[in-house]
TIVOTI-771451 format. One record per residue (C-alpha): z, y, x; residue in three letters. Coordinates in steps of 0.1 Angstrom, whole numbers, padded with zeros to 4 digits, always signed. Layout:
residues N
ZYXala ...
end
This chain:
residues 374
-0001-0004+0000met -0013+0034+0012val +0016+0060+0007leu -0004+0098+0005asp +0021+0122+0022pro +0006+0148+0006ala +0013+0138-0024thr +0046+0127-0022leu +0059+0155-0004thr +0048+0175-0039val +0063+0150-0058ala +0100+0150-0035phe +0096+0194-0039ile +0089+0192-0078leu +0118+0165-0086leu +0142+0184-0059ser +0137+0215-0081ala +0142+0200-0115val +0173+0181-0104leu +0183+0219-0087gly +0179+0230-0126thr +0194+0200-0143leu +0227+0212-0120leu +0227+0244-0128ile +0217+0243-0161phe +0250+0220-0163ser +0272+0247-0147trp +0259+0271-0172thr +0273+0247-0200leu +0308+0247-0185asn +0318+0275-0163arg +0349+0257-0153arg +0324+0233-0126leu +0312+0257-0100asn +0308+0225-0080ala +0277+0218-0103met +0259+0254-0092ala +0264+0245-0053trp +0251+0216-0057trp +0220+0226-0078gly +0215+0254-0055ser +0215+0227-0023ala +0190+0206-0041phe +0166+0238-0043trp +0170+0251-0006leu +0157+0214+0004ile +0129+0219-0023ala +0116+0255-0008ile +0126+0242+0033gly +0106+0210+0029ile +0075+0231+0008gly +0075+0254+0034trp +0073+0232+0064ala +0050+0211+0052asn +0025+0222+0027leu +0009+0251+0046gly -0020+0242+0065lys -0028+0242+0105gly +0009+0236+0125pro +0038+0254+0111pro +0043+0290+0131ser +0076+0301+0149tyr +0088+0317+0119ala +0081+0290+0093val +0100+0268+0118leu +0127+0286+0117leu +0133+0296+0082leu +0124+0266+0072ala +0150+0248+0087asn +0173+0272+0083ser +0169+0268+0045leu +0172+0228+0050gly +0205+0232+0069ile +0220+0257+0045leu +0215+0232+0019ser +0235+0206+0037tyr +0260+0238+0037gly +0260+0242+0003ala +0265+0208-0005leu +0298+0204+0011tyr +0307+0241-0003val +0300+0222-0037gly +0320+0196-0023cys +0350+0213-0015arg +0348+0237-0049val +0352+0203-0067phe +0382+0199-0051asn +0392+0230-0058lys +0398+0238-0022arg +0395+0276-0007arg +0373+0286+0024gly +0332+0281+0016ile +0314+0312+0032leu +0323+0299+0067leu +0321+0268+0064pro +0290+0266+0046gly +0274+0294+0069gly +0283+0280+0105leu +0256+0256+0107gly +0232+0281+0099leu +0247+0302+0125ile +0245+0277+0149val +0204+0269+0141trp +0198+0306+0144val +0214+0313+0176cys +0200+0282+0192ala +0162+0282+0178phe +0151+0307+0204pro +0159+0281+0232phe +0143+0248+0217ile +0114+0260+0193his +0094+0248+0218gln +0103+0212+0221ser +0101+0195+0189gln +0132+0166+0200gly +0154+0195+0204tyr +0149+0202+0174arg +0150+0171+0158leu +0179+0163+0174ile +0201+0197+0166leu +0190+0198+0130ala +0199+0162+0126ser +0230+0168+0140leu +0238+0197+0121leu +0227+0178+0091thr +0242+0149+0099gly +0279+0164+0098val +0278+0186+0068tyr +0271+0154+0049ala +0296+0133+0066ala +0321+0163+0061leu +0309+0164+0027ser +0318+0125+0020ala +0350+0130+0039trp +0359+0164+0014glu +0358+0140-0016leu +0377+0107-0002arg +0403+0130+0014arg +0414+0155-0007his +0401+0140-0041ala +0423+0154-0068ile +0414+0124-0090gln +0406+0089-0089ala +0370+0089-0100leu +0351+0057-0098ala +0315+0078-0090ser +0337+0102-0066gln +0333+0069-0051arg +0299+0058-0048val +0292+0095-0038thr +0312+0091-0007val +0291+0061-0001met +0256+0077-0008leu +0269+0112+0015leu +0281+0087+0040ala +0253+0070+0047ser +0232+0104+0049leu +0251+0111+0077ala +0241+0081+0091val +0204+0087+0085phe +0203+0119+0097asn +0226+0109+0126leu +0202+0084+0137leu +0175+0105+0136arg +0187+0127+0160gly +0196+0095+0182leu +0160+0086+0176leu +0147+0120+0189gly +0158+0118+0222ile +0138+0085+0229ser +0105+0097+0251leu +0085+0064+0238thr +0059+0065+0213ser +0069+0033+0190val +0055+0037+0153pro +0088+0034+0139trp +0104+0060+0158ile +0074+0085+0150asp +0077+0078+0113thr +0115+0087+0106phe +0123+0110+0139ala +0089+0128+0152arg +0078+0140+0116arg +0074+0149+0083trp +0061+0113+0069ser +0052+0095+0034ser +0083+0073+0044glu +0107+0098+0047met +0094+0116+0015ala +0096+0085-0007leu +0132+0078+0002phe +0140+0109-0002leu +0125+0109-0038val +0147+0073-0045val +0182+0089-0031phe +0178+0128-0041gly +0178+0113-0082pro +0205+0090-0073thr +0231+0118-0057leu +0220+0140-0085ala +0233+0115-0109phe +0263+0110-0092met +0271+0146-0092phe +0268+0146-0127leu +0284+0119-0133ser +0317+0132-0116met +0314+0161-0140ala +0315+0140-0164lys +0344+0123-0154glu +0367+0151-0147arg +0361+0167-0180leu +0368+0134-0193lys +0401+0133-0173phe +0411+0173-0181glu +0405+0170-0217tyr +0425+0135-0217lys +0452+0156-0196gln +0450+0184-0222ala +0459+0157-0252ala +0490+0144-0235leu +0505+0172-0212val +0528+0201-0223asp +0509+0233-0210asp +0541+0250-0203leu +0561+0224-0187thr +0534+0199-0173gly +0552+0169-0185ile +0540+0146-0207pro +0540+0155-0241asn +0552+0145-0276arg +0524+0119-0284arg +0526+0109-0241ala +0561+0099-0246phe +0559+0078-0277leu +0529+0061-0260gln +0545+0054-0229ala +0584+0045-0248ala +0559+0021-0271ser +0546+0001-0239lys +0580-0001-0223leu +0594-0016-0251leu +0569-0041-0252asp +0572-0049-0216arg +0610-0057-0225leu +0608-0085-0245asn +0638-0080-0266gly +0660-0064-0238arg +0682-0037-0242pro +0667+0001-0238ala +0684+0033-0242ser +0667+0070-0255cys +0681+0103-0242leu +0671+0130-0267leu +0680+0164-0251phe +0677+0194-0270asp +0687+0233-0248leu +0722+0250-0267asp +0716+0285-0279asn +0677+0283-0268phe +0669+0313-0292lys +0697+0334-0278ala +0683+0330-0245ile +0648+0337-0259asn +0664+0371-0277asp +0686+0383-0250arg +0663+0371-0216tyr +0624+0375-0235gly +0603+0346-0238his +0597+0343-0204ala +0633+0336-0191ala +0630+0311-0221gly +0598+0291-0209asp +0612+0295-0172arg +0646+0277-0189ile +0622+0248-0202leu +0603+0246-0171cys +0634+0244-0154val +0645+0210-0174phe +0610+0197-0173gly +0613+0200-0136asp +0647+0179-0137leu +0637+0152-0156leu +0605+0149-0130thr +0630+0144-0103lys +0657+0126-0120asn +0638+0101-0139leu +0612+0077-0134pro +0570+0090-0139arg +0562+0082-0181gly +0598+0078-0191ala +0603+0115-0205phe +0584+0139-0221gly +0588+0172-0243arg +0589+0166-0279leu +0587+0204-0289gly +0603+0234-0289gly +0638+0233-0267glu +0639+0195-0274glu +0632+0165-0248phe +0636+0126-0249ala +0636+0102-0221ala +0637+0062-0226ile +0649+0038-0198leu +0654-0001-0197pro +0687+0002-0196val +0722-0001-0215gly +0741+0026-0232val +0770+0030-0198gln +0734+0034-0172asp +0722+0058-0195ala +0748+0082-0208ala +0756+0082-0168glu +0717+0093-0164val +0722+0123-0189ala +0757+0134-0175glu +0737+0142-0139lys +0710+0159-0155ile +0735+0179-0181arg +0755+0190-0147his +0722+0198-0128ala +0707+0221-0156phe +0741+0238-0159ala +0741+0252-0121ala +0699+0253-0124ala +0695+0275-0157gly +0720+0296-0143met +0701+0304-0113ala +0669+0306-0133ala +0680+0330-0152leu +0697+0352-0125gly +0727+0357-0143ser +0761+0343-0151asp +0756+0330-0186glu +0762+0295-0190glu +0731+0272-0198val +0738+0240-0210thr +0724+0210-0227val +0733+0188-0254ser +0724+0149-0251val +0721+0124-0273gly +0718+0084-0265cys +0710+0055-0282ala +0705+0019-0271thr +0691-0009-0291ala +0673-0041-0280pro +0641-0051-0298thr +0633-0018-0315thr +0606+0007-0318thr +0605+0040-0300ala +0607+0060-0332glu +0638+0038-0341asp +0653+0050-0314leu +0644+0085-0313leu +0665+0090-0348arg +0694+0075-0339arg +0692+0092-0305ala +0690+0124-0328asp +0720+0112-0351his +0744+0113-0320ala +0727+0146-0306leu +0740+0160-0343tyr +0774+0148-0333arg +0767+0162-0298ala +0764+0198-0315lys +0791+0196-0336glu +0817+0188-0312ser +0811+0218-0296gly +0776+0214-0273arg +0771+0208-0238asn +0782+0172-0244leu +0766+0138-0235val +0774+0114-0272val +0761+0078-0273ala +0754+0061-0308ala 
end
């Protein structure tokens, strides 16, 4: 089969432009995913650079070689910046433009040597691809399945570019070296025509997974305190009770005392701060997924322990909150919490909450700032 280089080059350029447009359009639909704009720009930059260098008549001039390769290197820089932005990391201008600066500074000294140009360009693009893979692997915010595949693709791209640079050192005229190292070939174009859409598809898949994760978080996490909300708590409690197979479990129901008075006296910002302080205390003192905010100033926890152990945990949190709450308000006013505790085997989360609510009512009636067990 004979592959026409010019036809494949045009196909690659058009395909890259379409993919770049698709990624940028996806960004316009959801401006929170700024990485899509960077990745779309990378596809457009490589399309313009390859087209500028390979579709002209005759050998490319000094200016064409300089600018076309600059765009190609800059596209890899945009690829890396997109990975940093996706991980919500700062520092984008210098990392993205450093490769371009190196190329522009070195080009006057190497422009007459195709081998040296290949080595430097391959080294810069290979390093950018490797950094992109490292960024997504090392600094991932969530464990996304598509992100792991993207890391593999970017790592293979890094190896491919670095091998091209090593092949450029060779002075022999071996056909397969010439195919991948000496010039823009039909084989090279065919590889990129297959690789480009695959990478773009994985970027889109990453964005979709990220949005799905954020929507799930929004449905299960309390916006103010950052801990599980009522829905998430009930789901976790039900799963825990199913795993216990009849062994006893305890529910702690917390209600911050005189919370309305705190809001009235110090303002709602101070009240929100107190709620966050209590959420942090639960996070530090209880297992992950064992607690949540039910609403307002009411929190709950469920533990696979008996009533005595549960009451000890509640007392520890009550004392810690008295000190932390006072410090958060910046005054000598007492900040306290009442706790109702209920323990039962073979029951439901709703039933445990109901029993703990009765105990909490008794704690409030008895003067507040108490732990009462049902």
